[in-house]
N, CA, C and O of each residue as an XYZ file, in Angstrom:
776
protein
N     -57.889    -24.048     35.523
C     -56.655    -23.304     35.580
C     -55.481    -24.242     35.295
O     -55.439    -25.363     35.802
N     -54.536    -23.784     34.488
C     -53.391    -24.607     34.109
C     -52.346    -24.587     35.213
O     -52.039    -23.533     35.769
N     -51.812    -25.736     35.522
C     -50.753    -25.869     36.522
C     -49.458    -25.284     35.954
O     -49.015    -25.709     34.887
N     -48.832    -24.304     36.656
C     -47.592    -23.714     36.152
C     -46.490    -24.755     35.977
O     -45.664    -24.640     35.073
N     -46.477    -25.771     36.841
C     -45.467    -26.830     36.713
C     -45.609    -27.607     35.419
O     -44.609    -28.004     34.821
N     -46.846    -27.829     34.979
C     -47.039    -28.578     33.731
C     -46.636    -27.727     32.524
O     -46.165    -28.250     31.514
N     -46.830    -26.384     32.643
C     -46.388    -25.504     31.556
C     -44.864    -25.538     31.447
O     -44.310    -25.595     30.349
N     -44.191    -25.503     32.608
C     -42.723    -25.583     32.617
C     -42.277    -26.918     32.038
O     -41.333    -26.983     31.251
N     -42.967    -27.982     32.438
C     -42.624    -29.312     31.963
C     -42.838    -29.429     30.453
O     -42.018    -30.016     29.748
N     -43.932    -28.872     29.969
C     -44.191    -28.902     28.524
C     -43.125    -28.102     27.774
O     -42.637    -28.537     26.731
N     -42.769    -26.942     28.303
C     -41.727    -26.123     27.669
C     -40.381    -26.850     27.721
O     -39.613    -26.802     26.761
N     -40.102    -27.507     28.817
C     -38.843    -28.255     28.945
C     -38.790    -29.370     27.912
O     -37.762    -29.563     27.263
N     -39.892    -30.111     27.750
C     -39.942    -31.184     26.734
C     -39.769    -30.609     25.340
O     -39.048    -31.165     24.511
N     -40.444    -29.482     25.087
C     -40.335    -28.848     23.772
C     -38.888    -28.429     23.491
O     -38.368    -28.677     22.403
N     -38.246    -27.799     24.467
C     -36.862    -27.356     24.272
C     -35.904    -28.544     24.168
O     -34.925    -28.494     23.424
N     -36.189    -29.601     24.910
C     -35.355    -30.799     24.798
C     -35.458    -31.385     23.393
O     -34.444    -31.768     22.809
N     -36.659    -31.460     22.848
C     -36.838    -31.965     21.487
C     -36.082    -31.099     20.477
O     -35.417    -31.616     19.579
N     -36.190    -29.792     20.630
C     -35.490    -28.872     19.726
C     -33.975    -28.987     19.897
O     -33.235    -28.981     18.914
N     -33.519    -29.090     21.137
C     -32.086    -29.233     21.402
C     -31.568    -30.554     20.826
O     -30.457    -30.617     20.299
N     -32.376    -31.597     20.931
C     -31.975    -32.901     20.398
C     -31.840    -32.829     18.873
O     -30.877    -33.351     18.312
N     -32.791    -32.193     18.209
C     -32.685    -32.014     16.756
C     -31.422    -31.229     16.402
O     -30.741    -31.542     15.426
N     -31.120    -30.211     17.200
C     -29.910    -29.403     16.992
C     -28.661    -30.278     17.132
O     -27.755    -30.212     16.301
N     -28.618    -31.088     18.175
C     -27.466    -31.963     18.424
C     -27.306    -32.988     17.305
O     -26.181    -33.323     16.934
N     -28.412    -33.489     16.766
C     -28.317    -34.438     15.653
C     -27.651    -33.791     14.436
O     -26.953    -34.463     13.676
N     -27.867    -32.502     14.256
C     -27.251    -31.799     13.120
C     -25.828    -31.330     13.410
O     -24.993    -31.290     12.506
N     -25.547    -30.973     14.669
C     -24.275    -30.324     14.998
C     -23.366    -31.127     15.912
O     -22.208    -30.750     16.096
N     -23.839    -32.203     16.483
C     -23.021    -33.004     17.385
C     -23.027    -32.478     18.811
O     -23.612    -31.438     19.112
N     -22.356    -33.231     19.682
C     -22.323    -32.918     21.107
C     -21.014    -32.261     21.548
O     -20.987    -31.535     22.542
N     -19.942    -32.511     20.816
C     -18.602    -32.141     21.273
C     -18.469    -30.703     21.728
O     -18.035    -30.437     22.848
N     -18.830    -29.808     20.891
C     -18.634    -28.400     21.191
C     -19.949    -27.709     21.527
O     -20.138    -26.534     21.212
N     -20.834    -28.425     22.153
C     -22.138    -27.847     22.470
C     -21.957    -26.644     23.385
O     -21.391    -26.746     24.473
N     -22.438    -25.532     22.930
C     -22.369    -24.289     23.680
C     -23.795    -23.766     23.837
O     -24.587    -23.813     22.895
N     -24.117    -23.271     25.025
C     -25.489    -22.863     25.298
C     -25.964    -21.697     24.439
O     -27.120    -21.688     24.015
N     -25.110    -20.717     24.171
C     -25.552    -19.546     23.393
C     -26.013    -19.921     21.983
O     -27.137    -19.596     21.602
N     -25.162    -20.601     21.199
C     -25.626    -20.969     19.855
C     -26.828    -21.912     19.881
O     -27.736    -21.800     19.057
N     -26.820    -22.838     20.836
C     -27.956    -23.754     20.958
C     -29.225    -22.967     21.256
O     -30.241    -23.148     20.585
N     -29.174    -22.104     22.247
C     -30.355    -21.321     22.633
C     -30.857    -20.471     21.466
O     -32.062    -20.397     21.223
N     -29.935    -19.831     20.745
C     -30.334    -19.008     19.601
C     -31.018    -19.855     18.534
O     -32.009    -19.433     17.938
N     -30.484    -21.052     18.296
C     -31.032    -21.925     17.256
C     -32.413    -22.466     17.603
O     -33.201    -22.776     16.710
N     -32.708    -22.581     18.890
C     -33.996    -23.162     19.284
C     -34.946    -22.111     19.856
O     -35.930    -22.439     20.519
N     -34.637    -20.862     19.593
C     -35.494    -19.741     19.995
C     -35.713    -19.710     21.511
O     -36.843    -19.636     21.995
N     -34.602    -19.769     22.238
C     -34.647    -19.705     23.689
C     -33.497    -18.806     24.146
O     -32.980    -17.998     23.374
N     -33.113    -18.958     25.387
C     -31.969    -18.215     25.912
C     -31.184    -19.131     26.842
O     -31.748    -20.078     27.391
N     -29.892    -18.867     27.030
C     -29.126    -19.685     27.975
C     -29.746    -19.675     29.376
O     -29.724    -20.690     30.072
N     -30.298    -18.532     29.788
C     -30.928    -18.442     31.112
C     -32.104    -19.400     31.245
O     -32.252    -20.077     32.263
N     -32.932    -19.452     30.218
C     -34.092    -20.351     30.256
C     -33.627    -21.805     30.297
O     -34.159    -22.609     31.063
N     -32.640    -22.140     29.474
C     -32.131    -23.518     29.471
C     -31.572    -23.896     30.839
O     -31.819    -24.995     31.335
N     -30.815    -22.977     31.447
C     -30.253    -23.256     32.768
C     -31.348    -23.348     33.824
O     -31.260    -24.167     34.738
N     -32.366    -22.525     33.706
C     -33.487    -22.580     34.650
C     -34.204    -23.931     34.543
O     -34.500    -24.562     35.557
N     -34.479    -24.367     33.313
C     -35.253    -25.592     33.125
C     -34.437    -26.862     33.386
O     -34.965    -27.842     33.912
N     -33.150    -26.847     33.017
C     -32.350    -28.063     33.128
C     -31.386    -28.047     34.312
O     -30.847    -29.090     34.681
N     -31.165    -26.889     34.904
C     -30.310    -26.801     36.081
C     -28.862    -26.461     35.774
O     -28.243    -25.670     36.486
N     -28.323    -27.047     34.726
C     -26.936    -26.799     34.335
C     -26.731    -27.354     32.929
O     -27.564    -28.100     32.414
N     -25.624    -26.983     32.326
C     -25.291    -27.530     31.005
C     -25.115    -29.043     31.115
O     -25.532    -29.786     30.226
N     -24.492    -29.500     32.212
C     -24.290    -30.940     32.406
C     -25.622    -31.676     32.471
O     -25.761    -32.753     31.892
N     -26.599    -31.109     33.168
C     -27.915    -31.750     33.250
C     -28.619    -31.758     31.893
O     -29.332    -32.706     31.564
N     -28.418    -30.709     31.117
C     -28.967    -30.690     29.755
C     -28.318    -31.788     28.923
O     -29.004    -32.498     28.188
N     -26.994    -31.932     29.033
C     -26.303    -33.012     28.310
C     -26.832    -34.377     28.742
O     -27.059    -35.251     27.905
N     -27.024    -34.558     30.031
C     -27.570    -35.835     30.516
C     -28.952    -36.100     29.905
O     -29.256    -37.222     29.499
N     -29.774    -35.063     29.848
C     -31.113    -35.212     29.261
C     -31.016    -35.573     27.781
O     -31.788    -36.396     27.291
N     -30.071    -34.963     27.069
C     -29.882    -35.271     25.646
C     -29.385    -36.701     25.463
O     -29.811    -37.389     24.535
N     -28.491    -37.154     26.332
C     -27.994    -38.528     26.253
C     -29.100    -39.524     26.593
O     -29.189    -40.584     25.974
N     -29.942    -39.193     27.572
C     -31.091    -40.079     27.872
C     -32.005    -40.173     26.660
O     -32.526    -41.243     26.348
N     -32.196    -39.055     25.983
C     -33.043    -39.044     24.796
C     -32.434    -39.905     23.692
O     -33.144    -40.665     23.034
N     -31.111    -39.786     23.487
C     -30.438    -40.611     22.470
C     -30.574    -42.091     22.818
O     -30.815    -42.921     21.941
N     -30.419    -42.415     24.085
C     -30.536    -43.809     24.507
C     -31.973    -44.302     24.345
O     -32.190    -45.450     23.958
N     -32.951    -43.451     24.635
C     -34.351    -43.830     24.444
C     -34.621    -44.125     22.967
O     -35.330    -45.078     22.642
N     -34.057    -43.313     22.076
C     -34.209    -43.579     20.642
C     -33.565    -44.904     20.266
O     -34.116    -45.670     19.476
N     -32.399    -45.171     20.835
C     -31.710    -46.434     20.574
C     -32.567    -47.610     21.035
O     -32.718    -48.591     20.306
N     -33.126    -47.517     22.234
C     -33.960    -48.605     22.749
C     -35.215    -48.797     21.908
O     -35.670    -49.926     21.718
N     -35.774    -47.707     21.407
C     -36.937    -47.806     20.515
C     -36.581    -48.593     19.262
O     -37.350    -49.438     18.804
N     -35.410    -48.306     18.718
C     -34.953    -49.015     17.517
C     -34.795    -50.497     17.816
O     -35.243    -51.343     17.041
N     -34.159    -50.811     18.935
C     -33.949    -52.217     19.290
C     -35.279    -52.936     19.473
O     -35.443    -54.065     19.011
N     -36.226    -52.290     20.141
C     -37.545    -52.903     20.327
C     -38.258    -53.100     18.993
O     -38.906    -54.123     18.768
N     -38.132    -52.112     18.113
C     -38.773    -52.210     16.802
C     -38.166    -53.364     15.998
O     -38.888    -54.111     15.339
N     -36.845    -53.505     16.053
C     -36.190    -54.598     15.337
C     -36.649    -55.938     15.909
O     -36.943    -56.871     15.161
N     -36.707    -56.029     17.221
C     -37.120    -57.289     17.860
C     -38.570    -57.641     17.533
O     -38.927    -58.818     17.474
N     -39.404    -56.623     17.321
C     -40.838    -56.860     17.103
C     -41.195    -57.105     15.640
O     -42.282    -57.608     15.356
N     -40.312    -56.765     14.707
C     -40.643    -56.863     13.280
C     -41.063    -58.262     12.896
O     -42.202    -58.493     12.491
N     -40.185    -59.146     13.017
C     -40.479    -60.561     12.789
C     -39.464    -61.334     13.597
O     -38.301    -60.939     13.676
N     -39.872    -62.398     14.181
C     -38.921    -63.131     15.011
C     -37.733    -63.608     14.166
O     -37.914    -64.388     13.231
N     -36.533    -63.148     14.487
C     -35.375    -63.605     13.731
C     -35.104    -65.080     13.998
O     -35.389    -65.600     15.076
N     -34.556    -65.724     13.005
C     -34.287    -67.149     13.128
C     -33.141    -67.423     14.094
O     -33.137    -68.443     14.782
N     -32.174    -66.520     14.146
C     -31.006    -66.755     14.982
C     -30.226    -65.448     15.174
O     -30.646    -64.375     14.742
N     -29.106    -65.580     15.821
C     -28.264    -64.430     16.112
C     -27.792    -63.729     14.841
O     -27.746    -62.500     14.787
N     -27.446    -64.500     13.833
C     -26.993    -63.926     12.567
C     -28.105    -63.120     11.908
O     -27.877    -62.008     11.433
N     -29.301    -63.683     11.882
C     -30.437    -62.975     11.279
C     -30.722    -61.671     12.021
O     -31.014    -60.650     11.397
N     -30.639    -61.703     13.325
C     -30.828    -60.483     14.111
C     -29.765    -59.456     13.746
O     -30.068    -58.281     13.541
N     -28.516    -59.910     13.668
C     -27.423    -59.021     13.278
C     -27.660    -58.396     11.917
O     -27.379    -57.213     11.722
N     -28.173    -59.171     10.975
C     -28.457    -58.648      9.635
C     -29.580    -57.613      9.678
O     -29.504    -56.593      8.994
N     -30.618    -57.864     10.472
C     -31.698    -56.885     10.618
C     -31.175    -55.586     11.230
O     -31.516    -54.490     10.785
N     -30.341    -55.732     12.258
C     -29.761    -54.539     12.888
C     -28.896    -53.791     11.883
O     -28.966    -52.565     11.793
N     -28.086    -54.517     11.131
C     -27.212    -53.860     10.154
C     -28.018    -53.112      9.089
O     -27.644    -52.010      8.686
N     -29.099    -53.697      8.643
C     -29.943    -53.002      7.663
C     -30.385    -51.643      8.206
O     -30.399    -50.650      7.479
N     -30.742    -51.610      9.483
C     -31.148    -50.341     10.081
C     -29.944    -49.401     10.241
O     -30.018    -48.222      9.893
N     -28.843    -49.932     10.768
C     -27.653    -49.104     11.004
C     -27.112    -48.486      9.718
O     -26.654    -47.344      9.719
N     -27.163    -49.228      8.640
C     -26.530    -48.771      7.396
C     -27.426    -47.854      6.562
O     -26.983    -47.319      5.546
N     -28.675    -47.667      6.979
C     -29.581    -46.785      6.237
C     -29.115    -45.329      6.385
O     -28.913    -44.860      7.505
N     -28.945    -44.618      5.275
C     -28.458    -43.231      5.336
C     -29.302    -42.317      6.233
O     -28.776    -41.354      6.791
N     -30.580    -42.598      6.378
C     -31.455    -41.741      7.189
C     -31.062    -41.717      8.669
O     -31.484    -40.826      9.405
N     -30.268    -42.678      9.103
C     -29.925    -42.779     10.521
C     -28.527    -42.256     10.851
O     -28.088    -42.360     11.997
N     -27.835    -41.706      9.885
C     -26.447    -41.271     10.101
C     -26.305    -40.258     11.235
O     -25.399    -40.386     12.059
N     -27.176    -39.260     11.292
C     -27.034    -38.222     12.320
C     -27.169    -38.810     13.721
O     -26.368    -38.504     14.604
N     -28.173    -39.648     13.925
C     -28.363    -40.278     15.227
C     -27.152    -41.138     15.582
O     -26.692    -41.119     16.723
N     -26.639    -41.883     14.619
C     -25.524    -42.784     14.893
C     -24.227    -42.025     15.155
O     -23.384    -42.486     15.924
N     -24.064    -40.873     14.527
C     -22.889    -40.041     14.829
C     -22.952    -39.533     16.263
O     -21.942    -39.528     16.966
N     -24.132    -39.107     16.700
C     -24.293    -38.669     18.089
C     -24.048    -39.839     19.030
O     -23.373    -39.685     20.048
N     -24.587    -41.002     18.699
C     -24.375    -42.191     19.528
C     -22.885    -42.496     19.644
O     -22.387    -42.736     20.744
N     -22.165    -42.490     18.511
C     -20.734    -42.802     18.534
C     -19.959    -41.763     19.334
O     -19.053    -42.106     20.094
N     -20.310    -40.513     19.166
C     -19.647    -39.452     19.914
C     -19.859    -39.636     21.422
O     -18.912    -39.536     22.201
N     -21.088    -39.902     21.822
C     -21.385    -40.108     23.240
C     -20.700    -41.366     23.762
O     -20.209    -41.388     24.890
N     -20.669    -42.401     22.950
C     -20.021    -43.659     23.324
C     -18.537    -43.421     23.582
O     -18.002    -43.851     24.604
N     -17.875    -42.734     22.654
C     -16.443    -42.455     22.789
C     -16.167    -41.561     23.994
O     -15.217    -41.795     24.740
N     -16.994    -40.541     24.181
C     -16.789    -39.646     25.328
C     -16.991    -40.404     26.635
O     -16.298    -40.141     27.618
N     -17.929    -41.336     26.652
C     -18.171    -42.129     27.852
C     -16.961    -42.992     28.196
O     -16.671    -43.233     29.368
N     -16.261    -43.451     27.169
C     -15.070    -44.272     27.393
C     -13.896    -43.404     27.853
O     -13.155    -43.789     28.758
N     -13.728    -42.238     27.232
C     -12.579    -41.390     27.555
C     -12.830    -40.451     28.735
O     -11.884    -40.005     29.384
N     -14.084    -40.154     29.013
C     -14.457    -39.286     30.133
C     -15.549    -39.979     30.938
O     -16.719    -39.608     30.832
N     -15.187    -40.980     31.743
C     -16.202    -41.808     32.402
C     -16.946    -41.151     33.552
O     -17.661    -41.830     34.288
N     -16.794    -39.854     33.719
C     -17.548    -39.149     34.751
C     -18.378    -38.061     34.088
O     -18.300    -37.856     32.876
N     -19.159    -37.380     34.879
C     -19.975    -36.302     34.339
C     -21.139    -36.839     33.540
O     -21.625    -37.940     33.802
N     -21.593    -36.064     32.561
C     -22.810    -36.450     31.832
C     -22.645    -37.725     31.014
O     -23.633    -38.374     30.669
N     -21.415    -38.083     30.705
C     -21.166    -39.250     29.851
C     -21.149    -40.557     30.635
O     -21.202    -41.632     30.038
N     -21.077    -40.482     31.951
C     -20.897    -41.655     32.805
C     -21.891    -42.769     32.468
O     -23.105    -42.562     32.472
N     -21.355    -43.943     32.179
C     -22.178    -45.130     31.971
C     -22.814    -45.282     30.609
O     -23.396    -46.330     30.328
N     -22.728    -44.267     29.742
C     -23.423    -44.348     28.462
C     -22.948    -45.555     27.646
O     -23.769    -46.328     27.153
N     -21.638    -45.718     27.501
C     -21.107    -46.821     26.683
C     -21.472    -48.172     27.294
O     -21.909    -49.078     26.585
N     -21.295    -48.304     28.585
C     -21.594    -49.571     29.242
C     -23.076    -49.920     29.126
O     -23.422    -51.071     28.863
N     -23.948    -48.938     29.319
C     -25.388    -49.179     29.185
C     -25.750    -49.576     27.761
O     -26.600    -50.441     27.547
N     -25.103    -48.943     26.793
C     -25.369    -49.257     25.392
C     -24.975    -50.698     25.070
O     -25.725    -51.419     24.412
N     -23.799    -51.112     25.537
C     -23.372    -52.499     25.312
C     -24.386    -53.459     25.921
O     -24.760    -54.451     25.294
N     -24.826    -53.171     27.124
C     -25.806    -54.026     27.793
C     -27.117    -54.101     27.004
O     -27.698    -55.177     26.864
N     -27.582    -52.953     26.488
C     -28.819    -52.930     25.696
C     -28.711    -53.841     24.479
O     -29.607    -54.639     24.204
N     -27.608    -53.712     23.758
C     -27.440    -54.492     22.529
C     -27.278    -55.972     22.835
O     -27.842    -56.811     22.132
N     -26.518    -56.308     23.874
C     -26.349    -57.722     24.226
C     -27.675    -58.342     24.665
O     -27.929    -59.519     24.408
N     -28.512    -57.552     25.322
C     -29.832    -58.040     25.734
C     -30.692    -58.367     24.515
O     -31.339    -59.414     24.471
N     -30.698    -57.482     23.538
C     -31.455    -57.747     22.307
C     -30.931    -59.002     21.623
O     -31.713    -59.864     21.222
N     -29.625    -59.108     21.488
C     -29.046    -60.266     20.811
C     -29.337    -61.556     21.573
O     -29.521    -62.607     20.960
N     -29.380    -61.487     22.892
C     -29.673    -62.677     23.694
C     -31.075    -63.206     23.425
O     -31.306    -64.414     23.472
N     -32.009    -62.305     23.145
C     -33.394    -62.727     22.893
C     -33.510    -63.678     21.708
O     -34.485    -64.421     21.602
N     -32.525    -63.659     20.819
C     -32.618    -64.475     19.613
C     -31.913    -65.817     19.764
O     -31.916    -66.628     18.839
N     -31.316    -66.052     20.913
C     -30.636    -67.323     21.140
C     -31.541    -68.258     21.941
O     -32.331    -67.800     22.767
N     -31.429    -69.554     21.702
C     -32.175    -70.502     22.536
C     -31.767    -70.333     23.999
O     -30.626    -69.978     24.292
N     -32.692    -70.584     24.905
C     -32.435    -70.401     26.334
C     -31.190    -71.096     26.825
O     -30.441    -70.538     27.626
N     -30.957    -72.311     26.356
C     -29.785    -73.051     26.814
C     -28.495    -72.358     26.365
O     -27.515    -72.329     27.109
N     -28.493    -71.807     25.164
C     -27.305    -71.129     24.646
C     -27.123    -69.764     25.300
O     -25.998    -69.315     25.521
N     -28.229    -69.117     25.605
C     -28.219    -67.777     26.189
C     -27.463    -67.748     27.512
O     -26.838    -66.743     27.853
N     -27.521    -68.840     28.248
C     -26.951    -68.873     29.594
C     -25.515    -69.389     29.637
O     -24.954    -69.537     30.723
N     -24.916    -69.660     28.502
C     -23.563    -70.214     28.496
C     -22.529    -69.142     28.157
O     -22.848    -68.098     27.589
N     -21.279    -69.433     28.524
C     -20.181    -68.526     28.178
C     -20.027    -68.425     26.666
O     -19.749    -67.347     26.140
N     -20.204    -69.533     25.970
C     -20.064    -69.494     24.510
C     -21.203    -68.689     23.877
O     -21.001    -68.025     22.860
N     -22.396    -68.747     24.472
C     -23.510    -67.937     23.976
C     -23.219    -66.454     24.146
O     -23.484    -65.658     23.245
N     -22.674    -66.083     25.296
C     -22.290    -64.693     25.535
C     -21.169    -64.282     24.579
O     -21.162    -63.161     24.072
N     -20.233    -65.184     24.339
C     -19.133    -64.879     23.413
C     -19.665    -64.641     21.999
O     -19.182    -63.748     21.303
N     -20.649    -65.425     21.567
C     -21.240    -65.226     20.233
C     -21.962    -63.883     20.135
O     -21.839    -63.175     19.136
N     -22.712    -63.543     21.179
C     -23.386    -62.235     21.189
C     -22.367    -61.100     21.155
O     -22.549    -60.108     20.449
N     -21.308    -61.257     21.916
C     -20.262    -60.231     21.957
C     -19.588    -60.103     20.602
O     -19.277    -58.996     20.160
N     -19.364    -61.218     19.949
C     -18.755    -61.160     18.611
C     -19.692    -60.481     17.623
O     -19.253    -59.660     16.818
N     -20.987    -60.817     17.675
C     -21.955    -60.168     16.778
C     -21.972    -58.662     17.023
O     -21.994    -57.873     16.079
N     -21.962    -58.272     18.292
C     -21.949    -56.847     18.618
C     -20.668    -56.184     18.099
O     -20.717    -55.078     17.560
N     -19.533    -56.852     18.259
C     -18.265    -56.292     17.779
C     -18.282    -56.124     16.258
O     -17.770    -55.133     15.738
N     -18.858    -57.070     15.557
C     -18.974    -56.971     14.094
C     -19.814    -55.747     13.724
O     -19.428    -54.954     12.866
N     -20.953    -55.608     14.374
C     -21.856    -54.486     14.068
C     -21.225    -53.144     14.428
O     -21.272    -52.199     13.641
N     -20.640    -53.067     15.610
C     -20.051    -51.809     16.058
C     -18.860    -51.425     15.185
O     -18.716    -50.263     14.803
N     -18.007    -52.398     14.870
C     -16.865    -52.119     13.996
C     -17.315    -51.673     12.617
O     -16.763    -50.729     12.050
N     -18.318    -52.353     12.079
C     -18.849    -51.962     10.775
C     -19.432    -50.566     10.806
O     -19.249    -49.787      9.870
N     -20.140    -50.246     11.891
C     -20.743    -48.916     12.012
C     -19.677    -47.821     12.044
O     -19.808    -46.803     11.365
N     -18.635    -48.030     12.824
C     -17.564    -47.029     12.912
C     -16.920    -46.832     11.546
O     -16.686    -45.698     11.128
N     -16.634    -47.926     10.852
C     -16.048    -47.854      9.510
C     -16.989    -47.132      8.553
O     -16.555    -46.278      7.780
N     -18.267    -47.470      8.601
C     -19.251    -46.845      7.717
C     -19.344    -45.342      7.964
O     -19.382    -44.557      7.017
N     -19.381    -44.939      9.234
C     -19.466    -43.516      9.547
C     -18.199    -42.776      9.118
O     -18.256    -41.601      8.756
N     -17.058    -43.463      9.159
C     -15.796    -42.830      8.774
C     -15.653    -42.690      7.261
O     -15.077    -41.716      6.776
N     -16.179    -43.668      6.513
C     -15.902    -43.710      5.070
C     -17.119    -43.518      4.183
O     -16.982    -43.113      3.029
N     -18.305    -43.802      4.699
C     -19.543    -43.775      3.928
C     -19.510    -44.765      2.757
O     -20.190    -44.568      1.750
N     -18.726    -45.817      2.898
C     -18.612    -46.855      1.860
C     -19.551    -48.012      2.206
O     -19.120    -49.064      2.679
N     -20.813    -47.798      1.965
C     -21.854    -48.740      2.384
C     -21.672    -50.126      1.786
O     -21.770    -51.120      2.504
N     -21.411    -50.214      0.489
C     -21.309    -51.533     -0.156
C     -20.158    -52.354      0.420
O     -20.330    -53.530      0.741
N     -18.991    -51.736      0.550
C     -17.811    -52.447      1.064
C     -18.046    -52.918      2.494
O     -17.796    -54.079      2.819
N     -18.528    -52.017      3.348
C     -18.708    -52.361      4.764
C     -19.833    -53.384      4.923
O     -19.712    -54.317      5.716
N     -20.910    -53.216      4.184
C     -22.019    -54.174      4.277
C     -21.570    -55.565      3.863
O     -21.947    -56.548      4.501
N     -20.776    -55.665      2.815
C     -20.269    -56.977      2.396
C     -19.447    -57.623      3.510
O     -19.582    -58.819      3.767
N     -18.611    -56.849      4.159
C     -17.781    -57.388      5.241
C     -18.640    -57.810      6.435
O     -18.430    -58.883      7.002
N     -19.601    -56.973      6.815
C     -20.468    -57.301      7.953
C     -21.262    -58.565      7.657
O     -21.355    -59.453      8.504
N     -21.835    -58.652      6.461
C     -22.614    -59.846      6.101
C     -21.744    -61.104      6.120
O     -22.174    -62.157      6.589
N     -20.531    -60.984      5.611
C     -19.611    -62.121      5.595
C     -19.263    -62.570      7.017
O     -19.278    -63.763      7.319
N     -18.953    -61.607      7.883
C     -18.610    -61.951      9.264
C     -19.797    -62.554     10.010
O     -19.631    -63.501     10.778
N     -20.995    -62.010      9.787
C     -22.169    -62.562     10.451
C     -22.492    -63.968      9.927
O     -22.931    -64.827     10.691
N     -22.277    -64.202      8.637
C     -22.494    -65.549      8.079
C     -21.511    -66.540      8.692
O     -21.867    -67.688      8.959
N     -20.279    -66.097      8.913
C     -19.290    -66.961      9.545
C     -19.695    -67.294     10.979
O     -19.463    -68.400     11.467
N     -20.295    -66.327     11.631
C     -20.795    -66.551     12.988
C     -21.851    -67.645     12.985
O     -21.868    -68.495     13.876
N     -22.743    -67.630     11.979
C     -23.785    -68.661     11.870
C     -23.146    -70.022     11.637
O     -23.573    -71.015     12.226
N     -22.135    -70.077     10.791
C     -21.485    -71.352     10.461
C     -20.864    -71.994     11.688
O     -20.717    -73.215     11.741
N     -20.498    -71.190     12.670
C     -19.859    -71.738     13.877
C     -20.880    -72.138     14.938
O     -20.507    -72.744     15.942
N     -22.154    -71.818     14.742
C     -23.161    -72.159     15.754
C     -23.516    -73.622     15.704
O     -24.348    -74.083     16.486
């Protein structure tokens, strides 16, 4: 006999996956339960029953976006050991600048901005956690002695600022060649100072 709780859990996962695909296409800003439910062949009542509230659904969607982000970071770290912080930054940029990732990155940027401007509710901590995730990945590519110094942290922070600034510019303009040239130049300068 099938456990009713596992059926609910399976349906919740299925609806979360469908809702996440919807959010990747339509964004988070004006998320409304009726259009979302219609698009994923559900109802607002079912979504509220399974997730508890719209805020809890948003939290689940943000956790999913963050899980995707962490998967990307782990995949980048596992590809081949980068030689240094600059090489890691270049690998990350190659992934960030790929057109196939635009929808995910738009959702990430939207959630990041909302977390900064609305630090409570479903957005709470998203931006801060994201910064921590990226700095952790970048730290893995620094020698242990450098990793523990203020200057090592400053270099990681600068690399992150280069990547984040480039990403925002790229999403705003879709000028991949121009932004990539600037990011590569800034990351090369970072290497020259190491």
